[in-house]
C-alpha positions in Angstrom: 12.5 -23.4 -6.2 9.8 -21.7 -3.1 8.8 -24.1 -0.6 4.9 -25.0 -0.4 4.8 -23.0 2.7 6.6 -19.7 1.3 4.5 -19.8 -2.1 1.2 -19.6 0.1 2.5 -17.1 2.5 4.2 -15.0 -0.7 0.1 -15.4 -2.4 -1.1 -14.1 0.6 0.5 -11.0 0.2 -0.3 -10.5 -3.1 -3.7 -10.8 -2.5 -2.8 -8.3 0.4 -1.5 -5.8 -1.8 -4.2 -6.0 -4.3 -6.6 -5.6 -1.4 -4.7 -2.4 -0.5 -5.1 -1.1 -4.4 -8.7 -1.5 -3.9 -9.0 -0.1 -0.6 -6.8 3.5 -1.8 -9.2 3.2 -5.1 -12.3 3.5 -2.6 -10.7 6.6 -0.9 -9.6 8.2 -3.8 -13.6 7.8 -5.0 -14.5 9.0 -1.5 -12.1 12.3 -1.5 -13.6 13.5 -5.2 -16.9 12.9 -4.2 -16.6 15.2 -1.1 -14.5 17.8 -3.6 -11.4 16.7 -2.2 -9.9 16.7 -5.5 -5.7 17.0 -4.1 -6.5 14.2 -1.5 -8.2 11.7 -4.5 -4.8 12.3 -5.8 -2.7 10.9 -3.4 -4.9 8.6 -2.9 -5.3 7.2 -6.3 -1.2 8.0 -6.6 -1.3 5.2 -3.8 -3.6 3.2 -5.7 -1.0 2.7 -8.6 1.7 2.1 -6.1 -0.2 -1.1 -4.2 -0.5 -2.2 -8.0 2.8 -1.9 -8.6 3.2 -3.8 -5.1 1.2 -6.3 -6.5 2.3 -6.9 -9.1 6.0 -7.0 -7.7 4.8 -10.4 -5.7 3.1 -11.8 -9.1 6.7 -11.7 -11.1 8.6 -13.0 -8.3 6.4 -16.0 -8.0 6.1 -16.6 -11.4 9.8 -16.3 -11.9 10.6 -19.2 -9.0 8.8 -21.1 -11.1 5.6 -21.3 -9.1 2.5 -19.7 -10.1 0.1 -16.7 -8.9 -2.9 -17.8 -6.7 -5.8 -15.0 -6.6 -8.2 -15.5 -3.6 -11.4 -12.9 -3.6 -10.6 -9.4 -2.5 -13.2 -8.4 0.5 -15.1 -5.0 -0.1 -13.5 -1.9 1.6 -14.9 0.7 3.2 -16.6 3.2 0.9 -17.7 6.2 3.4 -15.6 7.6 5.9 -16.2 10.6 8.4 -13.2 13.3 7.1 -9.8 13.2 5.9 -8.5 12.4 9.0 -10.2 9.5 9.5 -9.3 7.8 5.9 -5.5 8.6 6.5 -5.5 7.0 10.4 -7.3 4.1 8.5 -4.8 4.2 6.1 -1.6 4.6 8.7 -3.5 1.2 10.6 -3.2 -0.1 7.1 -0.2 0.2 6.2 1.2 -1.0 9.3 -0.9 -4.2 8.8 0.7 -4.8 5.5 4.1 -4.0 7.7 3.7 -6.4 10.3 2.6 -9.0 7.0 5.6 -7.8 4.9 8.1 -8.5 8.5 6.3 -11.9 9.1 7.2 -13.2 5.3 10.6 -12.2 5.9 10.9 -14.1 8.9 9.7 -17.1 7.3 11.7 -16.2 4.0 14.9 -16.3 6.3 14.0 -19.6 8.6 13.7 -21.5 5.3 16.9 -20.1 4.4 15.7 -18.7 0.9 18.2 -16.5 0.5 16.6 -14.8 -2.9 13.4 -14.2 -1.4 15.2 -12.5 1.8 16.7 -10.0 -1.0 13.5 -9.5 -3.2 11.6 -8.7 0.3 13.7 -6.4 1.6 12.9 -3.6 -1.1 8.9 -3.7 1.0 10.6 -3.3 4.0 12.4 -0.2 3.3 9.1 0.9 1.3 7.1 0.4 4.1 9.4 3.0 6.1 7.9 5.3 3.7 4.5 4.9 3.6 4.1 4.6 7.7 6.4 7.7 7.6 3.8 9.7 5.2 1.1 8.9 6.7 1.6 10.3 10.0 3.4 13.2 8.7 -0.3 13.7 6.9 -1.8 12.8 10.1 -0.1 15.4 12.2 -0.6 18.3 9.7 -4.6 17.3 9.4 -4.6 17.1 13.7 -3.3 20.6 13.1 -5.7 22.0 11.4 -8.8 20.9 12.6 -11.7 22.3 12.1 -10.0 25.2 9.8 -11.3 24.8 6.1 -8.6 27.4 5.1 -6.0 24.8 6.2 -7.9 21.7 4.3 -7.7 23.6 1.3 -4.0 24.3 1.4 -3.5 20.4 2.5 -5.6 19.4 -0.3 -4.0 21.5 -2.7 -0.3 20.2 -1.1 -1.3 16.6 -1.9 -2.9 17.5 -5.2 1.2 17.6 -6.4 1.6 14.4 -5.9 2.7 12.5 -9.0 3.2 8.8 -9.5 6.3 7.3 -10.3 7.3 4.0 -11.3 10.0 2.2 -9.7 12.5 1.3 -12.6 11.2 -1.7 -13.3 8.0 -3.7 -12.8 8.4 -6.6 -15.1 11.1 -8.6 -12.9 11.3 -9.0 -9.0 
């Protein structure tokens, strides 16, 4: 059984994950509108991953005998300076999510809710990968600078990303 405090925190994280999906869907649309179809693909895959993350929280909360509480989702930005700006915002957002997951893990540990600590470990590990990917792309974009050919090459690289669902999204 989840404590009320932990259940509320898990619900808040579920809504954070939904906002993440919304943000990346917006970025995908913007990238497509400026002709960066590969980048649009990268952000669409990111959107799909965030929806899986949200569903993991949804299923976990329900599996613990509680129910999810969906909140209003703030509108994400819809315009960006350039691709570097988009990825810098992505990294900043993922750092926020990492902090949020860490606080949630701390709360679960304080409450000695071992099942929730185990559940959250997947997200702790996932956030390492999320931030690393963003930093790698930001590094490439900084190297590219204003070089249009370099940007198109990176866009082609980002087009190769494919969504691979985790082994199961139905159970925690």
